C-alpha positions in Angstrom: 117.0 138.1 152.8 115.9 134.4 152.7 112.3 133.3 153.3 113.3 131.5 156.5 114.9 134.7 157.8 111.8 136.7 157.0 109.7 134.1 158.7 111.9 134.0 161.8 111.8 137.8 162.0 108.0 137.8 161.8 107.7 135.2 164.6 110.0 137.3 166.8 107.9 140.4 166.1 104.7 138.5 166.8 106.0 137.3 170.2 107.1 140.8 171.2 103.7 142.2 170.1 101.9 139.6 172.2 104.1 140.2 175.2 103.6 144.0 175.0 99.8 143.5 174.7 99.8 141.3 177.8 101.9 143.8 179.7 99.5 146.6 178.8 96.3 144.7 179.8 94.5 146.0 182.9 94.8 144.0 186.0 91.6 142.8 187.7 91.7 144.1 191.3 89.5 141.2 192.4 91.9 138.6 191.1 93.3 136.2 193.7 96.9 136.6 194.8 97.8 133.4 192.8 96.1 134.6 189.6 97.8 138.0 190.0 101.2 136.4 190.2 100.4 134.2 187.1 99.3 137.2 185.1 102.4 139.2 186.1 104.6 136.3 185.0 102.8 135.9 181.7 102.8 139.6 181.0 106.5 140.2 181.8 108.4 140.8 178.6 111.5 138.6 178.7 114.7 140.5 177.8 116.2 138.9 174.7 119.4 137.0 175.2 119.7 136.1 171.5 118.3 133.6 169.1 118.8 130.0 168.1 117.7 128.3 164.9 116.0 125.0 164.1 118.6 122.9 162.4 116.7 120.5 160.1 113.3 119.6 158.7 110.5 121.7 157.3 111.3 124.7 159.5 115.1 124.5 159.0 116.8 127.9 159.8 113.7 129.3 161.5 114.8 131.6 164.3 113.6 131.0 167.8 114.0 133.8 170.4 115.9 133.1 173.6 114.6 135.0 176.6 116.6 135.8 179.7 114.8 133.6 182.2 116.2 132.0 185.4 117.7 128.6 184.5 116.9 128.8 180.8 119.8 127.2 178.9 119.0 126.2 175.3 120.6 123.1 174.0 123.6 124.1 171.9 123.3 123.7 168.1 126.1 121.1 168.0 124.4 118.9 170.6 121.0 119.1 168.9 122.6 118.3 165.5 124.3 115.3 167.0 121.2 114.1 168.8 119.1 114.0 165.6 121.9 112.4 163.8 121.8 109.6 166.4 118.0 109.4 166.0 117.9 109.6 162.3 116.6 112.7 160.4 113.1 111.4 159.8 110.9 111.1 162.9 107.7 110.6 161.0 105.0 109.1 163.2 106.9 109.5 166.4 105.2 110.5 169.7 107.4 112.9 171.7 107.2 114.6 175.1 109.5 117.5 175.9 109.2 117.7 179.7 111.2 120.9 180.3 110.6 122.7 177.0 112.1 126.1 177.7 112.6 127.7 174.3 111.0 124.7 172.7 114.1 124.0 170.6 114.2 120.3 171.2 110.5 119.6 170.8 110.1 121.9 167.7 113.2 120.2 166.2 111.4 116.9 166.5 108.2 118.3 165.0 110.1 119.9 162.2 111.4 116.4 161.3 107.9 114.9 161.1 106.9 113.8 164.6 103.2 112.9 164.7 102.7 114.5 168.2 105.0 116.7 170.3 103.9 117.7 173.8 105.8 120.8 175.1 105.6 121.1 178.9 106.9 124.2 180.6 106.3 125.7 184.1 107.3 129.3 183.3 104.2 131.4 182.2 106.2 133.8 180.0 107.9 130.9 178.2 104.5 129.1 177.8 103.1 132.3 176.1 106.1 132.4 173.8 105.7 128.7 172.9 102.1 129.3 172.1 102.9 132.1 169.7 105.6 130.0 168.0 103.1 127.1 167.7 100.5 129.3 166.0 102.9 131.1 163.7 104.5 127.8 162.5 101.0 126.3 162.2 102.5 123.3 164.0 99.4 121.2 164.3 101.3 118.3 165.8 102.6 120.4 168.7 100.7 120.9 172.0 101.9 123.4 174.6 101.1 122.7 178.2 101.9 124.8 181.3 102.8 122.5 184.1 105.3 120.3 185.9 107.4 118.1 183.6 107.7 115.2 186.0 104.0 115.2 186.6 103.3 115.2 182.9 105.5 112.1 182.4 103.7 110.4 185.3 100.4 111.1 183.6 101.5 109.6 180.3 100.3 106.1 179.5 102.9 103.4 180.1 105.1 102.8 177.0 103.2 105.5 175.1 106.1 107.9 174.1 108.7 107.2 171.4 111.0 110.0 172.4 111.2 111.7 175.8 113.3 114.9 176.0 114.7 115.7 179.4 116.6 119.0 179.9 115.8 120.0 183.5 117.5 122.9 185.4 121.1 121.9 186.1 120.9 123.3 189.7 117.8 121.4 190.6 117.1 117.9 191.9 114.7 116.8 189.1 117.0 114.3 187.3 116.3 111.2 189.3 112.5 111.6 189.4 112.3 112.7 185.8 114.3 109.6 184.7 112.1 107.3 186.7 108.9 108.7 185.3 110.4 108.8 181.7 111.4 105.1 182.0 107.7 104.2 182.5 106.4 106.5 179.8 108.9 105.5 177.0 108.1 102.7 174.5 110.2 99.6 174.7 112.0 100.5 171.5 111.9 104.3 172.3 114.6 106.7 173.4 115.2 109.2 176.2 117.4 112.2 175.7 119.0 113.4 178.9 121.0 116.7 179.1 122.9 117.0 182.4 126.0 118.8 183.9 127.7 115.4 184.4 127.8 112.0 182.9 125.3 109.4 184.1 126.4 105.8 184.2 124.7 102.5 183.4 125.0 101.6 187.1 123.0 104.7 188.1 120.4 104.1 185.5 119.9 100.4 186.1 117.3 101.0 188.8 115.1 102.7 186.2 115.7 100.0 183.6 117.7 102.3 181.3 121.1 102.1 179.7 123.3 104.6 177.9 123.1 104.2 174.1 125.1 107.3 173.1 127.0 110.0 175.0 128.5 113.3 174.1 130.3 116.0 176.1 130.2 119.5 174.7 131.6 122.1 177.1 129.7 121.9 180.4 126.9 119.8 178.8 126.7 116.0 178.9 124.2 114.7 176.3 123.0 111.2 176.7 120.7 109.1 174.5 119.2 106.4 176.7 117.2 103.3 175.9 115.3 100.7 177.9 117.6 97.9 178.8 115.4 95.4 177.0 116.0 97.3 173.7 119.8 97.3 174.1 120.0 93.6 174.7 117.9 92.5 171.6 
């Protein structure tokens, strides 16, 4: 068994241990209704739906567990491989924000390839707990896990402060337009926005946000776009 397989198995075991401990913890009867809901969500042990693996960089072949959570849809290996071929394999010094982190596959892939900072934003408490375990086990000092709303996190980012924005919102929601608008303000002039969607987005639709399609790939039901600010595409 390879070292990466052993490490991946250890990470999965650690996640399950943390989730079991959370589930067994006593509930404070004085907690507010909101806190009780948050604790229940964090303590729930997601049923495993399989694993995916980091494709490149220092954590290559490290296994990431995929939980059965509503709307969770990890980016396919082929799409992730193509994305980082488009970007180049070395992301040293890049500042990244994964606004709908889910399993963390996209953001951790960027960190594995040398990104200086990666902000993983996720609203699901159980997935946040899983991401925190992964961050600790990988000793990923460049990675910061944040529970919250992805669009709000983009709006809070300083203008032109992010080199790579990763957008993979729920396909059945209405977050695409607001996420793109917020991302367009957060991304650096020479930066990139990755957009994963159930349909292709055109330059006409993106023009209002000052973005243009730089690369596009269709893989099954997934449309993967690499977008850039219009100023960068015309230089």
